[in-house]
N, CA, C and O atoms as a DFTB+ gen file, in Angstrom:
764 C
 N C O
     1  1     -29.984     -15.908     158.763
     2  2     -31.042     -14.980     158.432
     3  2     -31.211     -14.006     159.601
     4  3     -31.260     -14.447     160.750
     5  1     -31.301     -12.692     159.344
     6  2     -31.447     -11.741     160.439
     7  2     -32.802     -11.877     161.122
     8  3     -33.807     -12.216     160.497
     9  1     -32.798     -11.607     162.397
    10  2     -34.027     -11.689     163.197
    11  2     -34.797     -10.381     163.057
    12  3     -34.219      -9.301     163.177
    13  1     -36.085     -10.476     162.808
    14  2     -36.930      -9.298     162.680
    15  2     -37.269      -8.737     164.053
    16  3     -37.540      -9.499     164.981
    17  1     -37.258      -7.414     164.194
    18  2     -37.710      -6.832     165.464
    19  2     -39.185      -7.168     165.698
    20  3     -39.960      -7.306     164.751
    21  1     -39.559      -7.296     166.974
    22  2     -40.953      -7.638     167.315
    23  2     -41.947      -6.656     166.705
    24  3     -43.029      -7.066     166.286
    25  1     -41.612      -5.382     166.647
    26  2     -42.543      -4.396     166.089
    27  2     -42.836      -4.688     164.626
    28  3     -43.972      -4.531     164.178
    29  1     -41.818      -5.114     163.873
    30  2     -42.018      -5.459     162.472
    31  2     -42.884      -6.707     162.366
    32  3     -43.784      -6.777     161.529
    33  1     -42.612      -7.684     163.211
    34  2     -43.392      -8.917     163.186
    35  2     -44.848      -8.629     163.517
    36  3     -45.743      -9.195     162.889
    37  1     -45.103      -7.763     164.487
    38  2     -46.483      -7.440     164.842
    39  2     -47.213      -6.763     163.692
    40  3     -48.381      -7.062     163.444
    41  1     -46.546      -5.859     162.988
    42  2     -47.164      -5.211     161.835
    43  2     -47.443      -6.248     160.757
    44  3     -48.515      -6.243     160.151
    45  1     -46.482      -7.138     160.515
    46  2     -46.697      -8.207     159.545
    47  2     -47.848      -9.103     159.974
    48  3     -48.661      -9.523     159.150
    49  1     -47.912      -9.389     161.264
    50  2     -48.970     -10.260     161.779
    51  2     -50.343      -9.662     161.518
    52  3     -51.268     -10.372     161.123
    53  1     -50.477      -8.374     161.733
    54  2     -51.768      -7.736     161.500
    55  2     -52.159      -7.821     160.038
    56  3     -53.327      -8.032     159.711
    57  1     -51.180      -7.656     159.155
    58  2     -51.463      -7.773     157.725
    59  2     -51.842      -9.178     157.335
    60  3     -52.780      -9.381     156.563
    61  1     -51.127     -10.148     157.856
    62  2     -51.425     -11.548     157.537
    63  2     -52.770     -11.952     158.112
    64  3     -53.525     -12.682     157.470
    65  1     -53.077     -11.487     159.315
    66  2     -54.348     -11.845     159.934
    67  2     -55.518     -11.402     159.071
    68  3     -56.542     -12.080     158.996
    69  1     -55.356     -10.262     158.425
    70  2     -56.454      -9.764     157.604
    71  2     -56.646     -10.600     156.336
    72  3     -57.687     -10.506     155.684
    73  1     -55.647     -11.416     155.983
    74  2     -55.771     -12.264     154.803
    75  2     -56.633     -13.489     155.051
    76  3     -57.074     -14.144     154.106
    77  1     -56.878     -13.803     156.330
    78  2     -57.744     -14.919     156.712
    79  2     -57.425     -16.207     155.959
    80  3     -58.237     -16.726     155.194
    81  1     -56.215     -16.702     156.204
    82  2     -55.791     -17.996     155.664
    83  2     -55.677     -18.000     154.143
    84  3     -55.832     -19.056     153.531
    85  1     -55.415     -16.876     153.520
    86  2     -55.299     -16.787     152.065
    87  2     -54.191     -17.662     151.512
    88  3     -54.402     -18.366     150.525
    89  1     -53.023     -17.636     152.119
    90  2     -51.869     -18.357     151.581
    91  2     -52.061     -19.858     151.639
    92  3     -51.700     -20.570     150.702
    93  1     -52.626     -20.345     152.731
    94  2     -52.617     -21.780     152.966
    95  2     -53.884     -22.491     152.613
    96  3     -54.084     -23.623     153.052
    97  1     -54.745     -21.889     151.846
    98  2     -56.006     -22.543     151.534
    99  2     -55.772     -23.872     150.857
   100  3     -55.038     -23.965     149.874
   101  1     -56.392     -24.880     151.383
   102  2     -56.325     -26.205     150.787
   103  2     -57.749     -26.700     150.613
   104  3     -58.604     -26.472     151.469
   105  1     -57.998     -27.372     149.510
   106  2     -59.334     -27.893     149.264
   107  2     -59.535     -29.149     150.108
   108  3     -58.848     -30.155     149.926
   109  1     -60.480     -29.072     151.023
   110  2     -60.767     -30.201     151.906
   111  2     -62.257     -30.456     151.838
   112  3     -63.064     -29.557     152.074
   113  1     -62.616     -31.678     151.517
   114  2     -64.030     -32.005     151.409
   115  2     -64.697     -31.994     152.785
   116  3     -64.025     -32.184     153.799
   117  1     -66.008     -31.773     152.828
   118  2     -66.709     -31.772     154.109
   119  2     -66.526     -33.110     154.829
   120  3     -66.600     -34.168     154.203
   121  1     -66.288     -33.065     156.136
   122  2     -66.071     -34.313     156.870
   123  2     -67.361     -35.092     157.052
   124  3     -68.454     -34.525     157.087
   125  1     -67.210     -36.398     157.166
   126  2     -68.352     -37.275     157.406
   127  2     -68.046     -38.186     158.583
   128  3     -66.881     -38.488     158.842
   129  1     -69.062     -38.624     159.291
   130  2     -68.926     -39.613     160.362
   131  2     -67.874     -39.257     161.385
   132  3     -67.919     -38.192     162.000
   133  1     -66.912     -40.172     161.564
   134  2     -65.887     -39.975     162.583
   135  2     -65.009     -38.763     162.265
   136  3     -64.483     -38.123     163.176
   137  1     -64.847     -38.444     160.961
   138  2     -64.084     -37.240     160.606
   139  2     -64.781     -35.993     161.141
   140  3     -64.123     -35.059     161.599
   141  1     -66.098     -35.978     161.082
   142  2     -66.855     -34.826     161.595
   143  2     -66.641     -34.701     163.103
   144  3     -66.435     -33.599     163.612
   145  1     -66.689     -35.814     163.809
   146  2     -66.461     -35.784     165.262
   147  2     -65.040     -35.330     165.567
   148  3     -64.825     -34.562     166.505
   149  1     -64.064     -35.797     164.786
   150  2     -62.672     -35.384     164.984
   151  2     -62.509     -33.891     164.722
   152  3     -61.780     -33.209     165.442
   153  1     -63.183     -33.384     163.698
   154  2     -63.120     -31.956     163.385
   155  2     -63.687     -31.128     164.533
   156  3     -63.088     -30.132     164.937
   157  1     -64.830     -31.534     165.054
   158  2     -65.454     -30.821     166.171
   159  2     -64.529     -30.829     167.385
   160  3     -64.376     -29.808     168.056
   161  1     -63.913     -31.972     167.671
   162  2     -62.999     -32.087     168.807
   163  2     -61.768     -31.197     168.614
   164  3     -61.326     -30.534     169.553
   165  1     -61.220     -31.182     167.407
   166  2     -60.072     -30.318     167.127
   167  2     -60.439     -28.847     167.284
   168  3     -59.682     -28.071     167.867
   169  1     -61.596     -28.469     166.764
   170  2     -62.043     -27.078     166.905
   171  2     -62.214     -26.723     168.375
   172  3     -61.856     -25.621     168.791
   173  1     -62.752     -27.633     169.157
   174  2     -62.912     -27.382     170.596
   175  2     -61.544     -27.180     171.246
   176  3     -61.344     -26.244     172.020
   177  1     -60.611     -28.068     170.921
   178  2     -59.263     -27.979     171.488
   179  2     -58.587     -26.665     171.088
   180  3     -57.997     -25.992     171.932
   181  1     -58.669     -26.300     169.816
   182  2     -58.027     -25.081     169.339
   183  2     -58.703     -23.826     169.892
   184  3     -58.048     -22.805     170.100
   185  1     -60.007     -23.903     170.126
   186  2     -60.758     -22.757     170.650
   187  2     -60.587     -22.567     172.151
   188  3     -61.008     -21.548     172.697
   189  1     -59.978     -23.533     172.818
   190  2     -59.877     -23.466     174.281
   191  2     -58.808     -22.480     174.756
   192  3     -58.645     -22.277     175.959
   193  1     -58.089     -21.874     173.833
   194  2     -57.034     -20.906     174.173
   195  2     -57.234     -19.625     173.391
   196  3     -57.882     -19.627     172.345
   197  1     -56.680     -18.529     173.892
   198  2     -56.761     -17.281     173.121
   199  2     -55.797     -17.344     171.932
   200  3     -54.607     -17.062     172.077
   201  1     -56.308     -17.711     170.776
   202  2     -55.469     -17.974     169.607
   203  2     -55.199     -16.741     168.757
   204  3     -54.227     -16.702     168.004
   205  1     -56.066     -15.727     168.879
   206  2     -55.963     -14.589     167.984
   207  2     -56.638     -14.857     166.647
   208  3     -56.497     -14.070     165.711
   209  1     -57.372     -15.963     166.552
   210  2     -58.034     -16.360     165.313
   211  2     -59.547     -16.253     165.453
   212  3     -60.100     -16.415     166.541
   213  1     -60.199     -15.980     164.336
   214  2     -61.661     -15.970     164.306
   215  2     -62.148     -17.411     164.109
   216  3     -61.368     -18.261     163.680
   217  1     -63.419     -17.703     164.412
   218  2     -63.923     -19.078     164.302
   219  2     -63.687     -19.726     162.932
   220  3     -63.382     -20.916     162.863
   221  1     -63.821     -18.968     161.855
   222  2     -63.606     -19.535     160.520
   223  2     -62.156     -19.975     160.339
   224  3     -61.891     -20.989     159.694
   225  1     -61.218     -19.218     160.905
   226  2     -59.802     -19.592     160.823
   227  2     -59.525     -20.833     161.668
   228  3     -58.754     -21.705     161.268
   229  1     -60.154     -20.906     162.833
   230  2     -59.987     -22.092     163.681
   231  2     -60.498     -23.328     162.947
   232  3     -59.857     -24.378     162.976
   233  1     -61.644     -23.205     162.294
   234  2     -62.164     -24.335     161.520
   235  2     -61.207     -24.709     160.392
   236  3     -60.971     -25.894     160.153
   237  1     -60.653     -23.720     159.699
   238  2     -59.707     -23.995     158.606
   239  2     -58.456     -24.692     159.134
   240  3     -57.934     -25.599     158.486
   241  1     -57.972     -24.278     160.302
   242  2     -56.806     -24.912     160.910
   243  2     -57.143     -26.359     161.284
   244  3     -56.353     -27.265     161.020
   245  1     -58.300     -26.576     161.889
   246  2     -58.705     -27.939     162.264
   247  2     -58.803     -28.831     161.029
   248  3     -58.348     -29.975     161.052
   249  1     -59.390     -28.318     159.960
   250  2     -59.491     -29.092     158.715
   251  2     -58.106     -29.412     158.159
   252  3     -57.856     -30.529     157.706
   253  1     -57.208     -28.426     158.196
   254  2     -55.846     -28.644     157.686
   255  2     -55.116     -29.691     158.526
   256  3     -54.419     -30.550     157.985
   257  1     -55.275     -29.618     159.842
   258  2     -54.630     -30.611     160.707
   259  2     -55.136     -32.011     160.362
   260  3     -54.340     -32.939     160.211
   261  1     -56.447     -32.166     160.239
   262  2     -57.001     -33.486     159.892
   263  2     -56.476     -33.978     158.545
   264  3     -56.057     -35.129     158.422
   265  1     -56.499     -33.112     157.543
   266  2     -56.074     -33.513     156.203
   267  2     -54.592     -33.876     156.177
   268  3     -54.211     -34.901     155.610
   269  1     -53.758     -33.040     156.787
   270  2     -52.314     -33.296     156.762
   271  2     -51.955     -34.517     157.607
   272  3     -51.090     -35.303     157.220
   273  1     -52.600     -34.679     158.736
   274  2     -52.320     -35.854     159.573
   275  2     -52.749     -37.129     158.868
   276  3     -52.067     -38.150     158.968
   277  1     -53.849     -37.088     158.169
   278  2     -54.296     -38.257     157.400
   279  2     -53.283     -38.543     156.288
   280  3     -52.900     -39.694     156.074
   281  1     -52.854     -37.501     155.586
   282  2     -51.913     -37.660     154.467
   283  2     -50.572     -38.204     154.936
   284  3     -49.946     -39.000     154.235
   285  1     -50.130     -37.786     156.107
   286  2     -48.790     -38.133     156.580
   287  2     -48.797     -39.154     157.719
   288  3     -47.757     -39.422     158.320
   289  1     -49.966     -39.720     158.014
   290  2     -50.097     -40.772     159.023
   291  2     -49.583     -40.315     160.389
   292  3     -48.720     -40.953     160.993
   293  1     -50.131     -39.204     160.854
   294  2     -49.800     -38.684     162.182
   295  2     -51.076     -38.474     162.981
   296  3     -52.170     -38.400     162.421
   297  1     -50.924     -38.380     164.283
   298  2     -52.052     -38.159     165.183
   299  2     -52.374     -36.665     165.285
   300  3     -51.497     -35.869     165.623
   301  1     -53.618     -36.277     164.996
   302  2     -54.000     -34.877     165.194
   303  2     -53.815     -34.420     166.645
   304  3     -53.498     -33.258     166.897
   305  1     -54.013     -35.330     167.585
   306  2     -53.852     -34.979     168.994
   307  2     -52.385     -34.681     169.319
   308  3     -52.102     -33.807     170.137
   309  1     -51.465     -35.389     168.694
   310  2     -50.046     -35.085     168.875
   311  2     -49.748     -33.685     168.359
   312  3     -49.003     -32.930     168.985
   313  1     -50.325     -33.344     167.229
   314  2     -50.113     -32.010     166.656
   315  2     -50.662     -30.930     167.577
   316  3     -49.994     -29.920     167.801
   317  1     -51.857     -31.119     168.112
   318  2     -52.400     -30.083     169.003
   319  2     -51.614     -30.017     170.310
   320  3     -51.543     -28.956     170.930
   321  1     -51.024     -31.130     170.737
   322  2     -50.155     -31.089     171.920
   323  2     -48.900     -30.269     171.625
   324  3     -48.449     -29.506     172.479
   325  1     -48.342     -30.415     170.445
   326  2     -47.179     -29.610     170.059
   327  2     -47.568     -28.135     170.006
   328  3     -46.824     -27.276     170.480
   329  1     -48.723     -27.845     169.435
   330  2     -49.193     -26.455     169.378
   331  2     -49.313     -25.879     170.788
   332  3     -48.919     -24.738     171.031
   333  1     -49.856     -26.666     171.711
   334  2     -49.998     -26.200     173.090
   335  2     -48.635     -25.876     173.706
   336  3     -48.470     -24.834     174.340
   337  1     -47.669     -26.763     173.519
   338  2     -46.346     -26.563     174.105
   339  2     -45.602     -25.425     173.399
   340  3     -44.955     -24.607     174.053
   341  1     -45.692     -25.373     172.092
   342  2     -44.929     -24.392     171.318
   343  2     -45.439     -22.957     171.465
   344  3     -44.650     -22.034     171.670
   345  1     -46.744     -22.772     171.363
   346  2     -47.281     -21.407     171.281
   347  2     -48.445     -21.143     172.229
   348  3     -49.023     -20.057     172.206
   349  1     -48.792     -22.109     173.052
   350  2     -50.001     -22.037     173.886
   351  2     -51.231     -21.762     173.029
   352  3     -52.220     -21.209     173.510
   353  1     -51.165     -22.150     171.762
   354  2     -52.290     -21.971     170.856
   355  2     -52.432     -20.570     170.301
   356  3     -53.440     -20.271     169.661
   357  1     -51.452     -19.693     170.526
   358  2     -51.530     -18.309     170.042
   359  2     -50.864     -18.196     168.674
   360  3     -49.660     -18.412     168.540
   361  1     -51.651     -17.859     167.669
   362  2     -51.179     -17.829     166.294
   363  2     -50.017     -16.863     166.060
   364  3     -49.181     -17.117     165.193
   365  1     -49.944     -15.780     166.800
   366  2     -48.935     -14.756     166.524
   367  2     -47.734     -14.839     167.460
   368  3     -47.006     -13.862     167.636
   369  1     -47.533     -16.009     168.056
   370  2     -46.391     -16.216     168.947
   371  2     -45.087     -16.122     168.157
   372  3     -45.002     -16.536     167.001
   373  1     -44.067     -15.560     168.828
   374  2     -42.730     -15.471     168.240
   375  2     -41.721     -15.817     169.321
   376  3     -41.742     -15.248     170.412
   377  1     -40.840     -16.755     169.008
   378  2     -39.822     -17.154     169.980
   379  2     -38.617     -16.226     169.887
   380  3     -38.475     -15.452     168.940
   381  1     -37.762     -16.324     170.885
   382  2     -36.516     -15.570     170.867
   383  2     -35.623     -15.957     169.703
   384  3     -34.773     -15.172     169.282
   385  1     -35.809     -17.165     169.177
   386  2     -35.015     -17.640     168.032
   387  2     -35.662     -17.270     166.701
   388  3     -35.149     -17.625     165.640
   389  1     -36.795     -16.555     166.755
   390  2     -37.446     -16.113     165.523
   391  2     -38.468     -17.073     164.963
   392  3     -38.994     -16.837     163.875
   393  1     -38.771     -18.163     165.678
   394  2     -39.801     -19.098     165.226
   395  2     -41.166     -18.435     165.390
   396  3     -41.393     -17.677     166.333
   397  1     -42.068     -18.731     164.461
   398  2     -43.353     -18.033     164.412
   399  2     -44.536     -18.986     164.345
   400  3     -44.430     -20.113     163.862
   401  1     -45.672     -18.497     164.849
   402  2     -46.944     -19.156     164.646
   403  2     -47.264     -20.273     165.605
   404  3     -46.555     -20.510     166.583
   405  1     -48.349     -20.952     165.302
   406  2     -48.884     -22.003     166.156
   407  2     -47.864     -23.093     166.446
   408  3     -47.728     -23.527     167.590
   409  1     -47.146     -23.539     165.421
   410  2     -46.192     -24.639     165.602
   411  2     -44.752     -24.143     165.676
   412  3     -43.812     -24.938     165.655
   413  1     -44.582     -22.806     165.764
   414  2     -43.272     -22.192     165.946
   415  2     -42.254     -22.679     164.908
   416  3     -41.268     -23.340     165.234
   417  1     -42.527     -22.334     163.667
   418  2     -41.655     -22.690     162.553
   419  2     -40.654     -21.556     162.343
   420  3     -41.026     -20.384     162.291
   421  1     -39.383     -21.923     162.224
   422  2     -38.346     -20.922     161.936
   423  2     -38.427     -20.538     160.460
   424  3     -38.750     -21.377     159.619
   425  1     -38.136     -19.276     160.140
   426  2     -38.222     -18.842     158.744
   427  2     -37.373     -19.674     157.774
   428  3     -37.814     -19.930     156.654
   429  1     -36.178     -20.097     158.172
   430  2     -35.364     -20.907     157.256
   431  2     -36.030     -22.254     156.980
   432  3     -35.970     -22.755     155.857
   433  1     -36.653     -22.833     157.979
   434  2     -37.376     -24.093     157.797
   435  2     -38.593     -23.870     156.903
   436  3     -38.864     -24.667     156.006
   437  1     -39.322     -22.786     157.150
   438  2     -40.488     -22.464     156.329
   439  2     -40.126     -22.239     154.876
   440  3     -40.818     -22.716     153.976
   441  1     -39.041     -21.512     154.645
   442  2     -38.603     -21.254     153.268
   443  2     -38.243     -22.549     152.559
   444  3     -38.490     -22.683     151.360
   445  1     -37.661     -23.507     153.280
   446  2     -37.298     -24.795     152.685
   447  2     -38.534     -25.653     152.397
   448  3     -38.573     -26.371     151.398
   449  1     -39.538     -25.579     153.266
   450  2     -40.737     -26.402     153.102
   451  2     -41.735     -25.828     152.096
   452  3     -42.486     -26.582     151.476
   453  1     -41.751     -24.524     151.929
   454  2     -42.760     -23.866     151.090
   455  2     -42.852     -24.454     149.681
   456  3     -43.958     -24.766     149.241
   457  1     -41.749     -24.620     148.957
   458  2     -41.879     -25.165     147.598
   459  2     -42.454     -26.586     147.573
   460  3     -43.229     -26.929     146.681
   461  1     -42.076     -27.400     148.546
   462  2     -42.602     -28.770     148.626
   463  2     -44.108     -28.789     148.799
   464  3     -44.793     -29.667     148.276
   465  1     -44.622     -27.806     149.544
   466  2     -46.051     -27.760     149.841
   467  2     -46.828     -26.883     148.865
   468  3     -48.046     -26.744     148.985
   469  1     -46.127     -26.290     147.900
   470  2     -46.791     -25.409     146.937
   471  2     -47.264     -24.113     147.563
   472  3     -48.260     -23.536     147.126
   473  1     -46.555     -23.648     148.587
   474  2     -46.918     -22.420     149.293
   475  2     -46.044     -21.274     148.777
   476  3     -44.818     -21.390     148.787
   477  1     -46.643     -20.187     148.332
   478  2     -45.823     -19.035     147.938
   479  2     -45.103     -18.479     149.168
   480  3     -45.746     -18.127     150.157
   481  1     -43.790     -18.400     149.111
   482  2     -43.010     -17.885     150.240
   483  2     -42.895     -16.379     150.108
   484  3     -42.320     -15.869     149.146
   485  1     -43.445     -15.674     151.079
   486  2     -43.420     -14.214     151.107
   487  2     -42.662     -13.735     152.338
   488  3     -42.977     -12.689     152.905
   489  1     -41.690     -14.487     152.733
   490  2     -40.900     -14.144     153.900
   491  2     -41.538     -14.672     155.174
   492  3     -42.523     -15.408     155.123
   493  1     -40.969     -14.294     156.328
   494  2     -41.440     -14.813     157.616
   495  2     -42.930     -14.614     157.872
   496  3     -43.545     -15.415     158.575
   497  1     -43.513     -13.566     157.317
   498  2     -44.945     -13.324     157.539
   499  2     -45.798     -14.486     157.043
   500  3     -46.913     -14.682     157.527
   501  1     -45.291     -15.257     156.087
   502  2     -46.006     -16.424     155.576
   503  2     -46.345     -17.385     156.718
   504  3     -47.382     -18.049     156.695
   505  1     -45.464     -17.449     157.708
   506  2     -45.640     -18.385     158.820
   507  2     -46.760     -17.983     159.769
   508  3     -47.160     -18.773     160.624
   509  1     -47.266     -16.770     159.629
   510  2     -48.359     -16.334     160.483
   511  2     -49.724     -16.691     159.906
   512  3     -50.751     -16.450     160.540
   513  1     -49.736     -17.263     158.708
   514  2     -50.967     -17.847     158.186
   515  2     -51.112     -19.173     158.930
   516  3     -50.280     -20.063     158.754
   517  1     -52.141     -19.326     159.754
   518  2     -52.219     -20.519     160.602
   519  2     -52.324     -21.823     159.837
   520  3     -51.816     -22.844     160.301
   521  1     -52.961     -21.820     158.688
   522  2     -53.083     -23.049     157.897
   523  2     -51.724     -23.422     157.317
   524  3     -51.329     -24.588     157.363
   525  1     -51.016     -22.458     156.782
   526  2     -49.669     -22.706     156.272
   527  2     -48.787     -23.217     157.405
   528  3     -48.038     -24.178     157.227
   529  1     -48.874     -22.584     158.556
   530  2     -48.029     -22.945     159.684
   531  2     -48.232     -24.394     160.101
   532  3     -47.260     -25.122     160.308
   533  1     -49.488     -24.821     160.226
   534  2     -49.711     -26.206     160.652
   535  2     -49.344     -27.188     159.551
   536  3     -48.850     -28.277     159.845
   537  1     -49.569     -26.837     158.302
   538  2     -49.156     -27.726     157.209
   539  2     -47.644     -27.926     157.245
   540  3     -47.152     -29.047     157.115
   541  1     -46.910     -26.821     157.423
   542  2     -45.453     -26.919     157.488
   543  2     -45.000     -27.680     158.728
   544  3     -44.112     -28.528     158.648
   545  1     -45.605     -27.381     159.865
   546  2     -45.218     -28.047     161.107
   547  2     -45.446     -29.550     161.055
   548  3     -44.614     -30.325     161.527
   549  1     -46.560     -29.958     160.489
   550  2     -46.881     -31.384     160.395
   551  2     -45.922     -32.074     159.415
   552  3     -45.442     -33.175     159.685
   553  1     -45.650     -31.430     158.290
   554  2     -44.703     -31.991     157.327
   555  2     -43.312     -32.115     157.943
   556  3     -42.636     -33.131     157.777
   557  1     -42.895     -31.073     158.654
   558  2     -41.585     -31.084     159.306
   559  2     -41.506     -32.198     160.349
   560  3     -40.505     -32.909     160.425
   561  1     -42.561     -32.348     161.151
   562  2     -42.593     -33.416     162.150
   563  2     -42.483     -34.789     161.480
   564  3     -41.723     -35.642     161.937
   565  1     -43.232     -35.003     160.410
   566  2     -43.152     -36.285     159.693
   567  2     -41.732     -36.536     159.185
   568  3     -41.217     -37.649     159.296
   569  1     -41.098     -35.492     158.623
   570  2     -39.714     -35.621     158.148
   571  2     -38.792     -36.043     159.292
   572  3     -37.930     -36.905     159.121
   573  1     -38.982     -35.428     160.453
   574  2     -38.127     -35.740     161.604
   575  2     -38.358     -37.154     162.121
   576  3     -37.405     -37.841     162.490
   577  1     -39.610     -37.596     162.150
   578  2     -39.903     -38.970     162.573
   579  2     -39.247     -39.953     161.608
   580  3     -38.645     -40.940     162.031
   581  1     -39.367     -39.680     160.321
   582  2     -38.756     -40.562     159.330
   583  2     -37.232     -40.567     159.470
   584  3     -36.602     -41.615     159.332
   585  1     -36.652     -39.428     159.737
   586  2     -35.190     -39.333     159.852
   587  2     -34.661     -39.995     161.117
   588  3     -33.659     -40.710     161.077
   589  1     -35.341     -39.756     162.251
   590  2     -34.809     -40.215     163.535
   591  2     -35.421     -41.514     164.050
   592  3     -34.933     -42.081     165.028
   593  1     -36.481     -41.991     163.402
   594  2     -37.004     -43.309     163.707
   595  2     -37.907     -43.437     164.916
   596  3     -38.387     -44.534     165.201
   597  1     -38.156     -42.356     165.635
   598  2     -39.080     -42.424     166.771
   599  2     -39.679     -41.044     167.024
   600  3     -39.083     -40.017     166.698
   601  1     -40.858     -41.050     167.607
   602  2     -41.519     -39.787     167.938
   603  2     -40.698     -39.020     168.973
   604  3     -40.556     -37.801     168.870
   605  1     -40.160     -39.721     169.965
   606  2     -39.408     -39.049     171.026
   607  2     -38.191     -38.327     170.470
   608  3     -37.952     -37.170     170.813
   609  1     -37.417     -38.988     169.619
   610  2     -36.240     -38.348     169.013
   611  2     -36.662     -37.232     168.061
   612  3     -36.011     -36.190     167.994
   613  1     -37.752     -37.450     167.327
   614  2     -38.242     -36.421     166.420
   615  2     -38.657     -35.178     167.203
   616  3     -38.390     -34.057     166.769
   617  1     -39.302     -35.365     168.346
   618  2     -39.690     -34.215     169.166
   619  2     -38.464     -33.479     169.697
   620  3     -38.451     -32.249     169.747
   621  1     -37.443     -34.218     170.091
   622  2     -36.199     -33.572     170.524
   623  2     -35.617     -32.751     169.379
   624  3     -35.163     -31.628     169.595
   625  1     -35.624     -33.292     168.172
   626  2     -35.106     -32.577     167.007
   627  2     -35.976     -31.375     166.663
   628  3     -35.460     -30.343     166.235
   629  1     -37.274     -31.494     166.844
   630  2     -38.190     -30.377     166.593
   631  2     -37.825     -29.210     167.516
   632  3     -37.884     -28.049     167.112
   633  1     -37.453     -29.524     168.734
   634  2     -37.143     -28.512     169.736
   635  2     -35.689     -28.030     169.662
   636  3     -35.444     -26.824     169.701
   637  1     -34.761     -28.913     169.559
   638  2     -33.333     -28.584     169.595
   639  2     -32.753     -28.314     168.217
   640  3     -31.726     -27.647     168.092
   641  1     -33.409     -28.833     167.178
   642  2     -32.875     -28.764     165.826
   643  2     -32.292     -30.106     165.432
   644  3     -31.601     -30.734     166.234
   645  1     -32.555     -30.561     164.213
   646  2     -32.106     -31.885     163.796
   647  2     -30.585     -32.027     163.747
   648  3     -30.063     -33.110     164.013
   649  1     -29.877     -30.971     163.416
   650  2     -28.416     -31.062     163.352
   651  2     -27.832     -31.339     164.727
   652  3     -26.941     -32.177     164.871
   653  1     -28.327     -30.640     165.735
   654  2     -27.827     -30.849     167.102
   655  2     -28.156     -32.248     167.614
   656  3     -27.325     -32.884     168.263
   657  1     -29.363     -32.727     167.324
   658  2     -29.742     -34.064     167.799
   659  2     -28.934     -35.129     167.067
   660  3     -28.475     -36.088     167.688
   661  1     -28.754     -34.978     165.764
   662  2     -27.945     -35.947     165.017
   663  2     -26.511     -35.982     165.556
   664  3     -25.907     -37.050     165.653
   665  1     -25.975     -34.821     165.901
   666  2     -24.618     -34.769     166.454
   667  2     -24.555     -35.478     167.803
   668  3     -23.609     -36.219     168.072
   669  1     -25.554     -35.256     168.650
   670  2     -25.582     -35.939     169.955
   671  2     -25.656     -37.450     169.773
   672  3     -24.943     -38.200     170.439
   673  1     -26.508     -37.881     168.880
   674  2     -26.629     -39.321     168.616
   675  2     -25.301     -39.860     168.088
   676  3     -24.845     -40.924     168.506
   677  1     -24.687     -39.122     167.172
   678  2     -23.414     -39.538     166.604
   679  2     -22.298     -39.662     167.633
   680  3     -21.396     -40.485     167.479
   681  1     -22.361     -38.841     168.687
   682  2     -21.357     -38.901     169.759
   683  2     -21.746     -39.891     170.851
   684  3     -21.018     -40.057     171.830
   685  1     -22.891     -40.548     170.686
   686  2     -23.335     -41.508     171.691
   687  2     -23.929     -40.859     172.930
   688  3     -24.042     -41.505     173.971
   689  1     -24.310     -39.589     172.832
   690  2     -24.915     -38.877     173.967
   691  2     -26.416     -39.125     174.003
   692  3     -27.041     -39.449     172.993
   693  1     -26.960     -38.966     175.175
   694  2     -28.412     -39.116     175.344
   695  2     -29.141     -38.003     174.593
   696  3     -28.664     -36.873     174.488
   697  1     -30.292     -38.359     174.086
   698  2     -31.155     -37.372     173.436
   699  2     -31.960     -36.679     174.525
   700  3     -32.570     -37.354     175.354
   701  1     -31.978     -35.341     174.545
   702  2     -32.753     -34.637     175.564
   703  2     -34.226     -35.060     175.525
   704  3     -34.806     -35.211     174.449
   705  1     -34.816     -35.248     176.692
   706  2     -36.179     -35.767     176.739
   707  2     -37.198     -34.787     177.316
   708  3     -38.396     -35.073     177.309
   709  1     -36.749     -33.648     177.809
   710  2     -37.658     -32.714     178.472
   711  2     -38.793     -32.235     177.587
   712  3     -39.945     -32.208     178.019
   713  1     -38.486     -31.858     176.357
   714  2     -39.514     -31.359     175.447
   715  2     -40.527     -32.455     175.117
   716  3     -41.735     -32.220     175.140
   717  1     -40.024     -33.654     174.810
   718  2     -40.927     -34.766     174.503
   719  2     -41.853     -35.052     175.684
   720  3     -43.032     -35.345     175.492
   721  1     -41.326     -34.969     176.896
   722  2     -42.163     -35.191     178.086
   723  2     -43.245     -34.121     178.204
   724  3     -44.377     -34.427     178.577
   725  1     -42.907     -32.867     177.890
   726  2     -43.923     -31.794     177.942
   727  2     -45.013     -32.018     176.898
   728  3     -46.196     -31.821     177.172
   729  1     -44.606     -32.429     175.701
   730  2     -45.599     -32.700     174.649
   731  2     -46.481     -33.879     175.047
   732  3     -47.697     -33.830     174.865
   733  1     -45.886     -34.928     175.584
   734  2     -46.666     -36.099     175.991
   735  2     -47.607     -35.764     177.151
   736  3     -48.710     -36.304     177.231
   737  1     -47.178     -34.883     178.039
   738  2     -48.064     -34.447     179.137
   739  2     -49.244     -33.653     178.573
   740  3     -50.377     -33.805     179.031
   741  1     -48.974     -32.809     177.582
   742  2     -50.066     -32.055     176.941
   743  2     -51.005     -33.005     176.211
   744  3     -52.220     -32.811     176.213
   745  1     -50.443     -34.018     175.598
   746  2     -51.255     -35.026     174.908
   747  2     -52.124     -35.778     175.904
   748  3     -53.307     -36.002     175.646
   749  1     -51.564     -36.163     177.017
   750  2     -52.339     -36.868     178.060
   751  2     -53.441     -35.976     178.623
   752  3     -54.509     -36.462     178.995
   753  1     -53.181     -34.677     178.686
   754  2     -54.177     -33.729     179.196
   755  2     -55.376     -33.559     178.287
   756  3     -56.412     -33.054     178.720
   757  1     -55.254     -33.976     177.026
   758  2     -56.367     -33.864     176.068
   759  2     -57.393     -34.981     176.269
   760  3     -58.545     -34.860     175.853
   761  1     -56.963     -36.062     176.906
   762  2     -57.837     -37.232     177.043
   763  2     -58.978     -36.997     178.004
   764  3     -59.796     -37.890     178.221
């Protein structure tokens, strides 16, 4: 897939930002008890960085993280640690490889995940919807954990790509650990 110039991505980002989480809206019931405390903590964590999001979007992202982590049996704190490492919490981040958004999802990965999640795929700009981005990132992480059998290997695959990690494992090579260590350090910093 061709890489979009940054100027095009920025124009797309401005358009998507004005949609205020339109693509990724998910029905989430109001939190109660410990869920309410978890939501407040997630909002605090997400608000601690210049995200480019308004408070309502931050709340929607926090709700989506809680709902998806509950559905897929993952730690919300692990997800926010990945967000910190991937994008420093900035919704409109773009990597040199073309990955976009909070969890830095590549367009080919997003296009593959969109039908599974019932998300209308409108090209790479879809990934700049923060709710869609975290839903896809969490689903992708769960897929990688299931495929590779451990969080550490899944994190390596999230960073290096699952094909490269599977090839390294197949050749009996060590799985790179630098990215997993950065995520775990970010996770420890949340405590």
